[in-house]
Backbone of each chain as ProteinMPNN parsed JSONL, in Angstrom:
{"seq_chain_A": "MKTARLSLRIDLPNGTRFGPGKAALLTALREDGSIKAAATRLGMSYPRALKLIEQMNSSFAAPLVETQHGGSDGGGTRVTDLGQEVLDLYTAICDASAAASTDQFHTLLKHIRD", "coords_chain_A": {"N_chain_A": [[132.677, 163.304, 110.253], [134.045, 165.686, 108.069], [134.795, 165.071, 104.733], [136.741, 165.704, 101.935], [137.996, 165.684, 98.639], [140.841, 166.348, 96.764], [141.246, 166.55, 93.34], [142.986, 166.152, 90.277], [143.365, 167.282, 86.986], [144.625, 166.999, 83.723], [144.398, 168.861, 80.889], [144.846, 167.962, 77.679], [146.631, 168.845, 74.598], [145.343, 167.682, 72.37], [142.726, 167.604, 73.03], [141.897, 165.58, 74.687], [141.838, 164.275, 78.063], [143.847, 163.847, 80.976], [143.489, 162.306, 83.966], [142.275, 161.366, 87.251], [140.889, 158.954, 86.576], [142.203, 157.758, 84.344], [144.733, 157.525, 85.455], [144.216, 155.694, 87.507], [143.506, 153.523, 85.958], [145.904, 152.937, 84.573], [147.479, 152.216, 86.769], [146.108, 149.93, 87.68], [146.329, 148.303, 85.415], [149.055, 147.868, 85.343], [149.351, 146.333, 87.585], [147.664, 144.166, 87.152], [148.062, 143.289, 84.528], [146.245, 142.843, 82.526], [143.571, 143.895, 80.547], [140.905, 143.246, 80.941], [140.831, 142.292, 83.599], [141.735, 144.555, 84.968], [139.766, 146.458, 84.327], [137.509, 145.253, 85.461], [138.202, 145.284, 88.175], [138.149, 148.018, 88.634], [135.521, 148.589, 88.303], [134.733, 149.287, 85.78], [133.597, 149.361, 82.404], [134.651, 147.018, 79.863], [134.808, 148.048, 77.153], [134.948, 150.784, 77.769], [137.384, 150.938, 79.162], [139.129, 150.195, 77.082], [138.724, 152.38, 75.394], [139.755, 154.507, 76.926], [142.422, 153.724, 77.025], [143.109, 153.881, 74.309], [142.814, 156.634, 73.972], [144.852, 157.584, 75.671], [147.118, 156.449, 74.42], [147.122, 157.794, 71.998], [147.615, 160.355, 72.719], [150.128, 160.817, 73.627], [153.692, 160.892, 72.89], [154.517, 158.325, 72.398], [153.158, 154.991, 72.785], [151.411, 154.42, 75.897], [150.476, 152.131, 76.84], [150.781, 148.759, 75.942], [149.575, 146.08, 74.003], [149.945, 142.667, 73.773], [149.329, 140.02, 71.589], [148.622, 136.553, 71.745], [151.38, 134.184, 71.692], [153.692, 132.382, 73.853], [152.904, 132.872, 76.427], [150.304, 133.528, 76.193], [149.759, 136.122, 75.559], [149.062, 139.541, 76.592], [148.801, 142.538, 78.573], [150.711, 145.45, 78.805], [152.095, 148.044, 80.708], [153.976, 150.586, 79.388], [157.422, 151.836, 79.577], [157.248, 154.581, 79.21], [154.588, 154.936, 79.892], [154.692, 154.305, 82.598], [156.332, 156.388, 83.439], [154.761, 158.644, 82.883], [152.62, 158.15, 84.599], [153.983, 158.259, 87.058], [154.81, 160.945, 86.999], [152.345, 162.268, 86.975], [151.367, 161.445, 89.479], [153.303, 162.641, 91.1], [152.779, 165.347, 90.556], [150.208, 165.562, 91.638], [150.784, 165.0, 94.351], [152.585, 167.074, 95.016], [150.936, 169.259, 94.615], [148.881, 168.864, 96.492], [150.366, 169.016, 98.851], [151.237, 171.654, 98.728], [148.954, 173.128, 99.024], [147.69, 172.665, 101.384], [146.929, 174.279, 103.646], [145.049, 176.168, 102.611], [143.176, 174.367, 101.651], [142.246, 173.147, 103.975], [141.048, 175.332, 105.213], [139.018, 175.802, 103.382], [137.565, 173.437, 103.739], [136.339, 173.884, 106.21], [134.163, 175.398, 105.594], [132.424, 173.778, 104.338], [129.345, 172.075, 104.095], [128.244, 169.662, 106.417]], "CA_chain_A": [[133.859, 164.04, 109.787], [133.98, 166.165, 106.688], [135.867, 164.624, 103.862], [136.699, 166.207, 100.574], [139.166, 165.147, 97.975], [141.369, 167.186, 95.698], [141.743, 165.757, 92.223], [143.703, 166.976, 89.341], [143.176, 166.841, 85.615], [145.439, 167.727, 82.754], [143.756, 168.963, 79.574], [145.92, 167.796, 76.687], [146.423, 169.641, 73.384], [144.434, 167.04, 71.406], [141.349, 167.656, 73.516], [141.614, 164.553, 75.696], [142.224, 164.656, 79.417], [144.471, 162.83, 81.822], [143.104, 162.6, 85.337], [142.237, 160.236, 88.182], [140.403, 157.724, 85.953], [143.273, 157.146, 83.548], [145.807, 157.145, 86.373], [143.794, 154.455, 88.184], [143.549, 152.445, 84.97], [147.318, 152.574, 84.38], [147.921, 151.513, 87.986], [145.499, 148.593, 87.697], [146.911, 147.527, 84.304], [150.402, 147.487, 85.741], [149.262, 145.272, 88.593], [146.911, 143.007, 86.682], [148.563, 142.822, 83.23], [145.096, 142.42, 81.721], [142.565, 144.96, 80.476], [139.662, 142.748, 81.524], [140.962, 142.258, 85.063], [141.85, 145.933, 85.469], [138.452, 147.093, 84.194], [136.631, 144.64, 86.467], [138.591, 145.783, 89.491], [137.778, 149.431, 88.759], [134.094, 148.756, 88.039], [134.682, 149.998, 84.495], [133.31, 148.397, 81.342], [135.807, 146.719, 79.004], [134.915, 149.051, 76.077], [135.376, 152.057, 78.359], [138.826, 150.82, 79.426], [139.784, 150.242, 75.76], [138.639, 153.758, 74.891], [140.713, 155.328, 77.68], [143.772, 153.329, 76.59], [143.315, 154.481, 72.987], [143.025, 158.083, 74.16], [146.197, 157.805, 76.225], [148.139, 156.1, 73.434], [147.165, 158.767, 70.906], [147.906, 161.684, 73.262], [151.541, 160.957, 73.97], [154.627, 160.673, 71.783], [154.595, 156.871, 72.193], [152.088, 154.372, 73.579], [151.572, 154.222, 77.342], [150.031, 150.755, 77.103], [150.95, 147.869, 74.797], [148.888, 144.798, 74.124], [150.517, 141.589, 72.959], [148.382, 138.924, 71.363], [149.196, 135.221, 71.569], [152.68, 133.897, 72.285], [153.67, 131.25, 74.781], [152.22, 133.248, 77.671], [148.914, 133.882, 75.9], [149.628, 137.567, 75.375], [148.851, 140.302, 77.826], [148.849, 143.99, 78.432], [151.862, 145.936, 79.545], [152.309, 149.492, 80.79], [155.33, 150.83, 78.884], [158.255, 152.708, 80.413], [156.676, 155.93, 79.134], [153.349, 154.886, 80.684], [155.09, 154.371, 83.999], [156.857, 157.73, 83.723], [153.624, 159.574, 82.903], [151.905, 157.88, 85.85], [154.797, 158.791, 88.162], [154.765, 162.416, 86.941], [150.997, 162.675, 87.407], [151.317, 161.247, 90.937], [154.155, 163.668, 91.711], [152.055, 166.618, 90.433], [149.135, 165.51, 92.646], [151.361, 165.076, 95.695], [153.14, 168.421, 95.213], [149.793, 170.177, 94.682], [148.207, 168.67, 97.779], [151.249, 169.515, 99.909], [151.367, 173.112, 98.636], [147.681, 173.822, 99.249], [147.076, 172.091, 102.588], [146.3, 175.295, 104.503], [143.845, 176.689, 101.951], [142.219, 173.275, 101.555], [141.614, 172.978, 105.289], [140.151, 176.481, 105.419], [137.837, 175.534, 102.553], [136.814, 172.349, 104.388], [135.545, 174.418, 107.324], [132.94, 176.018, 105.074], [131.602, 172.774, 103.668], [128.246, 171.53, 104.902], [128.491, 168.26, 106.793]], "C_chain_A": [[133.682, 164.458, 108.34], [135.123, 165.581, 105.875], [135.669, 165.257, 102.493], [138.011, 165.776, 99.935], [139.559, 166.093, 96.845], [141.729, 166.268, 94.555], [142.122, 166.663, 91.078], [143.597, 166.407, 87.94], [144.077, 167.662, 84.711], [144.725, 167.685, 81.411], [144.86, 168.967, 78.528], [145.584, 168.528, 75.386], [145.437, 169.008, 72.404], [142.992, 166.956, 71.908], [141.011, 166.574, 74.53], [142.163, 165.024, 77.049], [142.937, 163.507, 80.1], [144.163, 163.201, 83.263], [143.042, 161.326, 86.162], [141.817, 158.907, 87.538], [141.492, 157.009, 85.166], [144.447, 156.728, 84.434], [145.464, 155.832, 87.085], [143.858, 153.275, 87.223], [144.99, 151.989, 84.717], [147.83, 151.765, 85.573], [147.393, 150.077, 88.005], [146.073, 147.716, 86.584], [148.306, 147.026, 84.661], [150.353, 146.307, 86.715], [148.643, 143.997, 88.044], [147.44, 142.44, 85.366], [147.462, 142.377, 82.284], [144.042, 143.518, 81.741], [141.278, 144.514, 81.176], [139.71, 142.781, 83.054], [140.996, 143.673, 85.643], [140.493, 146.626, 85.439], [137.495, 146.569, 85.264], [136.92, 145.205, 87.853], [138.128, 147.217, 89.709], [136.279, 149.664, 88.571], [133.848, 149.498, 86.74], [134.354, 148.963, 83.422], [134.577, 148.179, 80.5], [135.917, 147.73, 77.861], [135.387, 150.42, 76.579], [136.885, 152.036, 78.618], [139.607, 150.899, 78.108], [139.829, 151.668, 75.233], [139.658, 154.663, 75.605], [142.147, 155.012, 77.265], [144.086, 153.938, 75.221], [143.574, 155.984, 73.094], [144.429, 158.368, 74.687], [147.259, 157.555, 75.168], [148.242, 157.131, 72.307], [147.547, 160.162, 71.394], [149.392, 161.907, 73.495], [152.419, 160.537, 72.787], [154.782, 159.19, 71.443], [153.524, 156.238, 73.075], [152.429, 154.268, 75.075], [151.246, 152.777, 77.715], [150.199, 149.944, 75.82], [150.225, 146.563, 75.041], [149.558, 143.787, 73.205], [149.503, 140.468, 72.824], [149.152, 137.626, 71.23], [150.563, 135.079, 72.226], [152.545, 132.828, 73.348], [152.945, 131.573, 76.082], [150.788, 133.719, 77.43], [148.684, 135.37, 75.743], [149.395, 138.278, 76.682], [148.998, 141.778, 77.548], [149.932, 144.533, 79.346], [151.851, 147.463, 79.551], [153.758, 149.735, 80.389], [156.133, 151.692, 79.864], [157.709, 154.138, 80.4], [155.389, 156.0, 79.955], [153.654, 155.02, 82.169], [155.576, 155.771, 84.356], [155.713, 158.761, 83.806], [152.827, 159.401, 84.2], [152.662, 158.461, 87.044], [154.75, 160.327, 88.191], [153.408, 162.932, 87.414], [150.883, 162.562, 88.932], [152.131, 162.313, 91.662], [153.468, 165.039, 91.669], [150.932, 166.679, 91.483], [149.689, 165.7, 94.053], [151.878, 166.483, 95.995], [152.011, 169.429, 95.387], [149.105, 170.089, 96.041], [149.05, 169.258, 98.913], [151.274, 171.045, 99.917], [150.087, 173.844, 99.026], [146.956, 173.335, 100.499], [146.309, 173.131, 103.407], [144.991, 175.806, 103.897], [142.754, 175.616, 101.882], [141.502, 173.071, 102.892], [140.688, 174.141, 105.63], [138.86, 176.272, 104.624], [136.937, 174.479, 103.202], [135.893, 172.864, 105.49], [134.215, 174.979, 106.854], [131.99, 175.016, 104.417], [130.538, 172.248, 104.623], [128.512, 170.057, 105.198], [127.602, 167.296, 106.015]], "O_chain_A": [[133.229, 163.681, 107.5], [136.279, 165.604, 106.298], [134.554, 165.325, 101.976], [139.004, 165.535, 100.621], [138.718, 166.567, 96.082], [142.449, 165.292, 94.762], [141.634, 167.786, 90.946], [143.723, 165.2, 87.735], [144.262, 168.862, 84.912], [144.476, 166.612, 80.862], [145.701, 169.865, 78.497], [144.418, 168.801, 75.099], [144.757, 169.73, 71.675], [142.145, 166.314, 71.285], [139.959, 166.631, 75.167], [142.855, 166.038, 77.142], [142.661, 162.338, 79.83], [144.531, 164.28, 83.727], [143.674, 160.325, 85.823], [142.331, 157.852, 87.91], [141.679, 155.801, 85.305], [145.078, 155.699, 84.191], [146.322, 154.965, 87.246], [144.218, 152.164, 87.615], [145.261, 150.79, 84.656], [148.524, 150.761, 85.407], [148.127, 149.135, 88.304], [146.281, 146.52, 86.785], [148.685, 145.905, 84.322], [151.195, 145.411, 86.674], [149.037, 142.891, 88.414], [147.289, 141.246, 85.104], [147.713, 141.621, 81.346], [143.664, 144.013, 82.803], [140.647, 145.285, 81.9], [138.772, 143.23, 83.713], [140.374, 143.955, 86.668], [140.11, 147.299, 86.396], [136.767, 147.337, 85.892], [136.008, 145.557, 88.601], [137.759, 147.595, 90.821], [135.811, 150.799, 88.666], [132.878, 150.244, 86.611], [134.786, 147.814, 83.518], [135.452, 149.042, 80.437], [137.011, 148.234, 77.609], [136.133, 151.12, 75.894], [137.58, 153.008, 78.325], [140.625, 151.587, 78.027], [140.843, 152.111, 74.693], [140.332, 155.475, 74.972], [142.985, 155.908, 77.164], [145.185, 154.446, 74.997], [144.433, 156.532, 72.404], [145.109, 159.277, 74.211], [148.194, 158.344, 75.024], [149.313, 157.321, 71.73], [147.78, 161.058, 70.583], [149.858, 163.045, 73.554], [151.956, 159.92, 71.828], [155.141, 158.846, 70.317], [153.034, 156.873, 74.008], [153.581, 154.057, 75.453], [151.674, 152.27, 78.752], [149.807, 150.389, 74.741], [150.257, 146.011, 76.141], [149.715, 144.027, 72.008], [148.902, 140.025, 73.802], [150.238, 137.613, 70.65], [150.867, 135.77, 73.198], [151.441, 132.417, 73.703], [152.434, 130.681, 76.758], [150.136, 134.241, 78.334], [147.545, 135.833, 75.788], [149.517, 137.687, 77.755], [149.284, 142.198, 76.427], [150.053, 144.132, 80.503], [151.624, 148.094, 78.519], [154.67, 149.158, 80.98], [155.596, 152.208, 80.844], [157.7, 154.821, 81.424], [155.129, 156.996, 80.63], [152.975, 155.742, 82.899], [155.277, 156.284, 85.435], [155.704, 159.628, 84.68], [152.412, 160.38, 84.819], [152.066, 159.076, 87.929], [154.663, 160.933, 89.259], [153.329, 163.908, 88.16], [150.368, 163.464, 89.592], [151.716, 162.827, 92.701], [153.559, 165.807, 92.626], [150.731, 167.706, 92.131], [149.14, 166.461, 94.849], [151.646, 167.021, 97.078], [152.11, 170.344, 96.205], [148.79, 171.106, 96.659], [148.526, 169.909, 99.816], [151.325, 171.663, 100.981], [150.12, 175.037, 99.325], [145.757, 173.562, 100.658], [145.172, 172.891, 103.812], [143.963, 175.869, 104.571], [141.568, 175.91, 102.034], [140.292, 172.85, 102.925], [139.655, 173.946, 106.27], [137.762, 176.528, 105.117], [135.713, 174.61, 103.214], [134.796, 172.341, 105.681], [133.252, 175.032, 107.618], [130.89, 175.373, 103.996], [130.801, 172.01, 105.802], [128.954, 169.307, 104.328], [127.685, 166.084, 106.212]]}, "seq_chain_B": "MKTARLSLRIDLPNGTRFGPGKAALLTALREDGSIKAAATRLGMSYPRALKLIEQMNSSFAAPLVETQHGGSDGGGTRVTDLGQEVLDLYTAICDASAAASTDQFHTLLKHIRD", "coords_chain_B": {"N_chain_B": [[153.223, 174.972, 69.149], [153.191, 173.174, 72.173], [150.442, 172.93, 74.283], [149.103, 172.57, 77.444], [146.835, 172.163, 80.116], [146.465, 172.543, 83.555], [143.968, 171.45, 85.663], [141.797, 171.676, 88.459], [139.903, 169.902, 90.778], [137.497, 169.695, 93.347], [136.172, 167.192, 95.204], [133.252, 167.07, 96.899], [131.762, 166.311, 100.163], [129.003, 165.778, 99.865], [128.762, 164.654, 97.416], [128.771, 166.33, 95.25], [130.747, 168.44, 93.068], [133.396, 170.826, 93.083], [134.847, 172.82, 90.763], [136.626, 174.006, 87.823], [134.408, 174.907, 86.251], [132.359, 175.788, 88.048], [133.836, 177.7, 89.412], [134.342, 179.53, 87.363], [131.735, 180.319, 86.851], [130.991, 181.585, 89.29], [132.798, 183.737, 89.193], [131.905, 185.082, 86.878], [129.295, 185.714, 87.664], [129.761, 187.46, 89.709], [130.811, 189.579, 88.327], [128.817, 190.186, 86.468], [126.358, 190.224, 87.813], [124.033, 188.926, 87.219], [122.272, 186.003, 86.439], [121.502, 185.213, 83.903], [123.075, 186.813, 82.191], [125.644, 185.995, 82.977], [125.6, 183.259, 82.357], [125.222, 183.362, 79.589], [127.588, 184.617, 78.777], [129.411, 182.632, 79.429], [128.723, 180.676, 77.693], [126.883, 178.865, 78.564], [123.909, 177.069, 79.37], [120.926, 178.583, 80.714], [119.367, 176.95, 82.542], [121.369, 175.126, 83.245], [123.235, 176.777, 84.543], [121.669, 177.571, 86.731], [121.392, 175.09, 87.979], [124.038, 174.512, 88.733], [124.439, 176.583, 90.56], [122.554, 175.906, 92.52], [123.689, 173.505, 93.385], [126.094, 174.45, 94.471], [125.143, 176.11, 96.523], [123.921, 174.261, 98.199], [126.005, 172.775, 99.086], [127.692, 174.055, 100.773], [128.118, 175.673, 104.009], [126.577, 177.943, 104.074], [124.718, 179.928, 101.668], [126.407, 180.473, 98.528], [125.671, 182.075, 96.55], [123.242, 184.542, 96.121], [119.893, 185.327, 95.241], [117.976, 188.095, 94.52], [114.641, 189.053, 94.24], [112.678, 191.392, 92.437], [112.148, 194.664, 93.897], [113.546, 198.022, 94.052], [115.61, 198.119, 92.274], [115.046, 196.161, 90.521], [115.795, 193.635, 91.289], [118.29, 190.976, 91.353], [121.421, 189.177, 91.163], [123.719, 188.03, 93.5], [127.005, 187.393, 94.525], [127.849, 185.997, 97.531], [129.634, 186.928, 100.611], [130.761, 184.581, 101.569], [130.753, 183.105, 99.21], [132.608, 184.565, 97.728], [134.848, 184.108, 99.3], [135.177, 181.326, 99.084], [135.68, 181.141, 96.347], [138.081, 182.596, 96.228], [139.698, 180.94, 97.81], [139.704, 178.584, 96.296], [140.991, 179.544, 93.98], [143.459, 180.194, 95.101], [144.329, 177.642, 95.868], [144.598, 176.464, 93.351], [146.616, 178.106, 92.245], [148.76, 177.692, 94.038], [149.137, 174.977, 93.647], [149.853, 174.82, 90.934], [152.224, 176.283, 90.977], [153.793, 174.663, 92.602], [154.175, 172.391, 91.135], [155.431, 172.848, 88.772], [157.892, 171.953, 87.574], [157.562, 169.128, 87.228], [155.317, 169.208, 85.621], [156.254, 170.421, 83.3], [158.065, 168.501, 82.455], [156.304, 166.437, 81.906], [154.903, 167.604, 79.781], [156.761, 167.424, 77.717], [156.481, 164.872, 76.799], [154.135, 164.776, 75.512], [152.173, 164.354, 72.611], [152.433, 166.408, 69.73]], "CA_chain_B": [[153.597, 174.898, 70.559], [152.35, 172.313, 72.99], [149.796, 173.576, 75.408], [148.285, 171.698, 78.279], [146.33, 172.985, 81.209], [146.21, 171.818, 84.787], [142.787, 171.955, 86.347], [141.697, 171.106, 89.78], [138.522, 169.676, 91.172], [137.343, 169.244, 94.727], [134.996, 166.342, 95.402], [132.676, 167.441, 98.191], [131.161, 165.18, 100.873], [127.638, 165.461, 99.416], [128.799, 164.037, 96.088], [128.958, 167.303, 94.174], [132.139, 168.812, 92.842], [133.706, 172.225, 92.816], [135.993, 172.863, 89.859], [136.749, 175.182, 86.952], [133.114, 175.393, 85.765], [131.698, 176.564, 89.09], [134.669, 178.882, 89.686], [134.092, 180.492, 86.278], [130.382, 180.842, 87.028], [131.042, 182.561, 90.389], [133.508, 184.924, 88.694], [131.031, 185.793, 85.942], [128.156, 186.239, 88.429], [130.239, 188.618, 90.462], [131.012, 190.691, 87.388], [127.61, 190.535, 85.719], [125.215, 190.422, 88.703], [122.843, 188.355, 86.58], [122.506, 184.614, 86.025], [121.354, 185.126, 82.45], [124.255, 187.407, 81.548], [126.815, 185.156, 83.269], [125.467, 182.018, 81.589], [125.444, 183.699, 78.179], [129.018, 184.88, 78.598], [130.164, 181.376, 79.539], [128.21, 179.691, 76.734], [126.224, 177.854, 79.403], [122.465, 177.307, 79.358], [120.398, 179.139, 81.962], [119.068, 175.873, 83.506], [122.637, 174.561, 83.712], [123.782, 177.721, 85.524], [120.828, 177.44, 87.93], [121.705, 173.812, 88.624], [125.346, 174.642, 89.392], [124.249, 177.467, 91.722], [121.872, 175.109, 93.554], [124.672, 172.554, 93.924], [127.029, 175.181, 95.334], [124.449, 176.598, 97.722], [123.587, 173.165, 99.11], [127.233, 172.078, 99.48], [128.433, 174.82, 101.777], [127.382, 175.969, 105.238], [125.648, 179.037, 103.751], [124.719, 180.106, 100.207], [127.5, 181.204, 97.865], [125.012, 182.986, 95.607], [121.89, 184.935, 96.543], [119.111, 185.998, 94.212], [116.907, 188.967, 95.026], [113.611, 189.314, 93.245], [111.975, 192.67, 92.548], [112.834, 195.779, 94.542], [113.642, 199.216, 93.202], [116.613, 197.906, 91.225], [114.615, 195.04, 89.679], [116.387, 192.386, 91.753], [119.63, 190.712, 90.84], [122.106, 188.036, 91.74], [124.884, 188.513, 94.225], [127.912, 186.423, 95.135], [127.962, 186.366, 98.95], [130.999, 186.972, 101.138], [131.269, 183.206, 101.592], [131.021, 182.751, 97.815], [133.879, 185.197, 97.352], [135.94, 183.444, 100.02], [135.37, 180.006, 98.477], [136.328, 181.382, 95.052], [139.469, 182.993, 96.495], [140.433, 179.765, 98.289], [139.891, 177.7, 95.138], [142.028, 180.161, 93.142], [144.736, 180.057, 95.817], [144.711, 176.23, 95.776], [145.062, 176.26, 91.964], [147.893, 178.806, 92.055], [149.793, 177.004, 94.821], [149.369, 173.676, 93.009], [150.589, 175.032, 89.683], [153.586, 176.714, 91.31], [154.534, 173.57, 93.235], [154.372, 171.244, 90.238], [155.915, 173.359, 87.484], [158.945, 171.107, 86.98], [156.976, 167.863, 86.767], [154.376, 169.511, 84.548], [157.033, 170.648, 82.078], [158.599, 167.202, 82.023], [155.173, 165.73, 81.305], [154.626, 168.257, 78.492], [157.724, 166.935, 76.714], [156.059, 163.556, 76.307], [152.83, 164.888, 74.854], [152.212, 164.453, 71.154], [152.039, 167.754, 69.254]], "C_chain_B": [[152.634, 173.989, 71.317], [151.709, 173.123, 74.101], [149.002, 172.53, 76.174], [147.914, 172.528, 79.495], [146.027, 172.089, 82.407], [144.902, 172.332, 85.357], [142.461, 171.082, 87.542], [140.246, 171.019, 90.218], [138.487, 169.224, 92.629], [136.049, 168.444, 94.828], [134.478, 166.578, 96.81], [131.937, 166.262, 98.817], [129.765, 164.805, 100.368], [127.593, 164.93, 97.984], [128.927, 165.033, 94.946], [130.435, 167.694, 94.095], [132.263, 170.312, 92.684], [134.96, 172.255, 91.973], [135.944, 174.092, 88.976], [135.403, 175.759, 86.501], [132.411, 176.262, 86.795], [132.5, 177.82, 89.434], [134.422, 179.949, 88.613], [132.713, 181.118, 86.422], [130.347, 181.878, 88.156], [131.694, 183.864, 89.921], [132.601, 185.761, 87.795], [129.839, 186.413, 86.667], [128.563, 187.486, 89.198], [130.365, 189.837, 89.545], [129.702, 191.155, 86.753], [126.397, 190.821, 86.612], [123.924, 189.847, 88.164], [123.158, 186.949, 86.093], [122.466, 184.505, 84.502], [122.602, 185.655, 81.733], [125.486, 186.524, 81.748], [126.78, 183.882, 82.43], [125.771, 182.277, 80.115], [126.935, 183.886, 77.907], [129.833, 183.59, 78.6], [129.718, 180.336, 78.512], [127.504, 178.541, 77.435], [124.719, 178.109, 79.342], [122.037, 177.866, 80.716], [120.054, 178.031, 82.962], [120.336, 175.24, 84.08], [123.256, 175.468, 84.791], [122.999, 177.64, 86.834], [121.175, 176.183, 88.719], [123.045, 173.9, 89.376], [125.242, 175.525, 90.639], [123.57, 176.702, 92.862], [122.839, 174.122, 94.211], [125.634, 173.27, 94.878], [126.349, 175.583, 96.63], [124.132, 175.48, 98.706], [124.832, 172.447, 99.627], [127.961, 172.773, 100.618], [127.513, 175.215, 102.931], [126.358, 177.078, 105.035], [125.713, 179.244, 102.24], [125.949, 180.863, 99.696], [126.926, 182.276, 96.937], [123.602, 183.27, 96.112], [121.176, 185.644, 95.405], [118.023, 186.825, 94.872], [115.917, 189.235, 93.912], [112.996, 190.684, 93.494], [112.801, 193.741, 93.225], [113.042, 196.907, 93.535], [114.648, 199.032, 92.065], [116.27, 196.694, 90.348], [115.228, 193.716, 90.074], [117.764, 192.173, 91.174], [120.248, 189.552, 91.574], [123.428, 188.5, 92.316], [125.72, 187.334, 94.727], [128.132, 186.876, 96.574], [129.428, 186.451, 99.384], [131.598, 185.572, 101.187], [131.604, 182.74, 100.174], [132.36, 183.314, 97.351], [135.05, 184.488, 98.035], [136.244, 182.071, 99.414], [136.088, 180.147, 97.126], [137.806, 181.742, 95.248], [140.304, 181.793, 96.955], [140.711, 178.804, 97.14], [141.013, 178.238, 94.236], [143.402, 180.003, 93.787], [145.245, 178.615, 95.748], [145.259, 175.938, 94.369], [146.439, 176.882, 91.76], [149.026, 178.091, 92.79], [150.147, 175.668, 94.174], [150.208, 173.83, 91.745], [152.038, 175.404, 89.979], [154.421, 175.545, 91.832], [154.875, 172.45, 92.267], [154.902, 171.65, 88.862], [156.921, 172.418, 86.818], [158.371, 169.808, 86.418], [156.037, 168.093, 85.584], [155.141, 169.726, 83.234], [157.665, 169.36, 81.563], [157.496, 166.395, 81.335], [154.868, 166.287, 79.904], [155.533, 167.729, 77.376], [157.289, 165.636, 76.08], [154.741, 163.596, 75.549], [153.018, 165.04, 73.343], [151.735, 165.836, 70.714], [150.666, 167.729, 68.62]], "O_chain_B": [[151.42, 174.039, 71.119], [152.374, 173.911, 74.774], [148.31, 171.703, 75.579], [148.608, 173.48, 79.849], [145.418, 171.027, 82.278], [144.741, 173.542, 85.52], [142.815, 169.904, 87.602], [139.469, 171.958, 90.043], [139.346, 168.464, 93.078], [134.964, 168.965, 94.568], [135.174, 166.319, 97.792], [131.532, 165.332, 98.12], [129.382, 163.637, 100.434], [126.516, 164.775, 97.408], [129.165, 164.642, 93.803], [131.246, 167.323, 94.944], [131.345, 170.98, 92.209], [136.014, 171.78, 92.397], [135.313, 175.093, 89.316], [135.27, 176.977, 86.381], [131.921, 177.343, 86.469], [131.926, 178.873, 89.712], [134.308, 181.133, 88.928], [132.534, 182.305, 86.15], [129.739, 182.937, 87.998], [131.204, 184.954, 90.214], [132.534, 186.983, 87.925], [129.416, 187.518, 86.326], [127.795, 188.441, 89.316], [130.067, 190.965, 89.936], [129.495, 192.348, 86.527], [125.506, 191.574, 86.219], [122.839, 190.232, 88.6], [124.167, 186.72, 85.426], [123.276, 183.808, 83.891], [123.114, 185.034, 80.801], [126.273, 186.322, 80.823], [127.794, 183.472, 81.864], [126.487, 181.508, 79.474], [127.468, 183.371, 76.924], [130.817, 183.464, 77.871], [130.271, 179.237, 78.463], [127.522, 177.401, 76.97], [124.299, 179.264, 79.268], [122.701, 177.648, 81.73], [120.413, 178.151, 84.133], [120.376, 174.865, 85.252], [123.737, 174.986, 85.816], [123.586, 177.64, 87.916], [121.244, 176.198, 89.948], [123.167, 173.426, 90.506], [125.88, 175.247, 91.654], [123.959, 176.831, 94.023], [122.816, 173.927, 95.426], [125.949, 172.761, 95.954], [126.913, 175.418, 97.712], [124.079, 175.714, 99.913], [124.729, 171.6, 100.514], [128.748, 172.156, 101.336], [126.291, 175.103, 102.837], [125.366, 177.138, 105.762], [126.657, 178.787, 101.595], [126.456, 181.772, 100.354], [127.6, 183.245, 96.587], [122.865, 182.357, 96.482], [121.768, 186.457, 94.694], [117.245, 186.318, 95.68], [116.29, 189.593, 92.795], [112.815, 191.086, 94.643], [114.029, 193.727, 93.136], [112.758, 196.77, 92.345], [114.561, 199.695, 91.031], [117.085, 196.252, 89.538], [115.195, 192.763, 89.295], [118.342, 193.079, 90.573], [119.656, 189.009, 92.506], [124.161, 189.268, 91.691], [125.179, 186.385, 95.293], [128.554, 188.008, 96.813], [130.336, 186.096, 98.633], [132.777, 185.38, 100.891], [132.61, 182.064, 99.957], [133.139, 182.64, 96.676], [136.106, 184.29, 97.433], [137.404, 181.696, 99.249], [136.988, 179.369, 96.807], [138.672, 181.253, 94.523], [141.457, 181.637, 96.554], [141.815, 178.274, 97.019], [141.873, 177.481, 93.787], [144.387, 179.715, 93.106], [146.444, 178.385, 95.589], [146.267, 175.246, 94.223], [147.325, 176.261, 91.173], [150.113, 177.905, 92.243], [151.312, 175.271, 94.153], [151.149, 173.072, 91.514], [152.962, 174.916, 89.328], [155.613, 175.447, 91.539], [155.764, 171.644, 92.54], [154.824, 170.877, 87.907], [156.805, 172.125, 85.628], [158.654, 169.434, 85.28], [155.969, 167.278, 84.664], [154.71, 169.259, 82.18], [157.78, 169.165, 80.353], [157.73, 165.752, 80.312], [154.61, 165.53, 78.967], [155.107, 167.607, 76.228], [157.678, 165.327, 74.953], [154.287, 162.585, 75.012], [153.902, 165.758, 72.874], [150.764, 166.369, 71.25], [150.177, 168.764, 68.167]]}, "name": "protein", "num_of_chains": 2, "seq": "MKTARLSLRIDLPNGTRFGPGKAALLTALREDGSIKAAATRLGMSYPRALKLIEQMNSSFAAPLVETQHGGSDGGGTRVTDLGQEVLDLYTAICDASAAASTDQFHTLLKHIRDMKTARLSLRIDLPNGTRFGPGKAALLTALREDGSIKAAATRLGMSYPRALKLIEQMNSSFAAPLVETQHGGSDGGGTRVTDLGQEVLDLYTAICDASAAASTDQFHTLLKHIRD"}
């Protein structure tokens, strides 16, 4: 069976991009609450995950990810409300795009070599 | 003014991708009829353009780009009917996606740092 995947990227004014990689990282951070765990799960290096988080935090009006050091729970990493909203908007854009282009996408699939 | 751009990529079964770079190359090849001229116009190296053409030609059921050597017109490069159809489908997918996600995209723009 032929499989192809549509993915969507947003080029931001500061030159960075928001796409599937950052969306997956936000999702994993929300579930794991730890940069190390999220990076491991995604097969991403820790420095790479840190770099993507820095890019996201500097691209938006407020941070998408916050890291707390120490405290009674030993600190942790939290996706902020804005981070969650950006992730939800990105997911909604992907879903709306896929739904709107189903016919053309299937026609394209027919021309792809197996 | 904040500007952000939505771009769309299709991950093909053979591991290659079709996105804005290949679409721009097909468009330029159609207009210029020459790999060298198209690459120059796009600020792309000639070997890079050749590589993208090879990837496209091996990803679809038939070539998207044909090169003729010699002949009375000195040869040239031609975007095939399939190449034109794939380009048109990609453009249609991009247009349908952008139209379907306008509201979410504008909401996202509000959160982007100037």
